[in-house]
C-alpha positions as CSV (number, residue, x, y, z in Angstrom):
1,M,-17.8,7.5,-1.1
2,D,-18.8,10.3,-3.4
3,D,-16.5,12.7,-5.3
4,E,-16.8,15.4,-2.7
5,T,-14.6,13.5,-0.2
6,K,-12.0,12.7,-2.9
7,R,-11.1,16.4,-3.2
8,P,-7.6,17.4,-1.9
9,P,-7.1,18.8,1.6
10,Q,-8.5,22.2,2.2
11,E,-7.4,25.5,3.7
12,Y,-10.6,26.3,5.6
13,D,-13.1,24.8,8.0
14,E,-16.6,23.8,7.0
15,R,-19.7,23.2,9.2
16,A,-20.1,19.6,10.2
17,T,-22.7,17.5,12.1
18,V,-20.8,15.3,14.6
19,E,-22.1,12.2,16.4
20,C,-20.4,11.9,19.8
21,Y,-19.9,9.4,22.6
22,S,-21.3,10.8,25.8
23,G,-19.8,9.1,28.9
24,Y,-19.0,11.1,32.0
25,K,-19.8,14.3,30.1
26,A,-22.0,15.1,27.0
27,G,-20.1,15.1,23.7
28,E,-17.0,13.5,25.3
29,R,-15.5,12.4,21.9
30,P,-16.6,12.2,18.3
31,L,-17.6,8.9,16.7
32,A,-18.6,9.9,13.2
33,F,-19.4,13.1,11.3
34,A,-21.3,14.3,8.2
35,Y,-19.0,16.0,5.8
36,R,-19.8,17.2,2.3
37,G,-22.9,14.9,2.2
38,C,-21.1,11.8,3.5
39,R,-21.2,10.1,6.9
40,L,-17.6,9.3,7.9
41,E,-16.9,7.0,10.8
42,I,-13.8,7.7,13.0
43,S,-11.4,4.8,13.4
44,E,-8.9,6.6,15.6
45,I,-8.4,9.9,17.5
46,L,-4.9,10.9,16.8
47,D,-4.7,13.9,19.0
48,R,-7.0,16.2,21.1
49,W,-6.5,19.5,22.8
50,Y,-8.4,22.7,23.7
51,E,-7.9,26.4,23.8
52,G,-9.6,29.1,25.9
53,T,-11.3,29.0,29.2
54,S,-14.8,29.2,30.7
55,D,-14.4,33.0,30.7
56,S,-16.8,34.4,28.1
57,A,-14.0,36.7,26.8
58,R,-12.1,33.6,25.6
59,P,-14.6,30.7,25.2
60,K,-13.4,27.1,25.1
61,T,-12.7,25.4,21.8
62,D,-12.1,21.6,21.6
63,Y,-10.0,20.1,18.8
64,F,-9.8,16.5,17.7
65,K,-7.4,15.3,15.0
66,V,-9.0,12.1,13.7
67,R,-8.5,9.3,11.2
68,T,-11.6,8.0,9.4
69,K,-12.2,4.4,8.4
70,D,-11.1,5.3,4.8
71,G,-7.7,6.5,6.1
72,K,-8.2,10.2,5.7
73,V,-7.2,12.6,8.4
74,Y,-9.5,15.5,9.6
75,L,-9.4,18.2,12.2
76,L,-12.7,18.5,14.0
77,R,-13.3,21.7,16.1
78,Y,-16.1,22.2,18.6
79,L,-16.9,25.9,19.3
80,S,-18.7,26.0,22.6
81,L,-19.8,29.6,22.3
82,F,-21.8,28.6,19.2
83,D,-22.5,25.0,20.1
84,A,-21.2,24.1,16.6
85,W,-18.7,21.8,14.9
86,T,-16.4,22.4,12.0
87,A,-14.3,20.0,9.9
88,R,-11.2,20.3,7.8
89,R,-9.6,17.6,5.8
90,L,-5.8,17.5,6.5
91,K,-4.6,14.4,4.5
């Protein structure tokens, strides 16, 4: 683990590259993600929820609160409008 992931929790989201399990739908749940130059494996999904609808005025955003194998907690957010993921370390 490098020094970047040892920094304290942050107040903003950063772009992330997320590896997902695809079962009955594509990108069903995250398995691992790249954050500040490190690949972090997810050991547990603590919570998940979404906001918005399929209406383009309020596009859907998926949220995953996850614990990584090193014990840290992150919020992953998938923005469907931009087909992009962000990450924020919580604990």
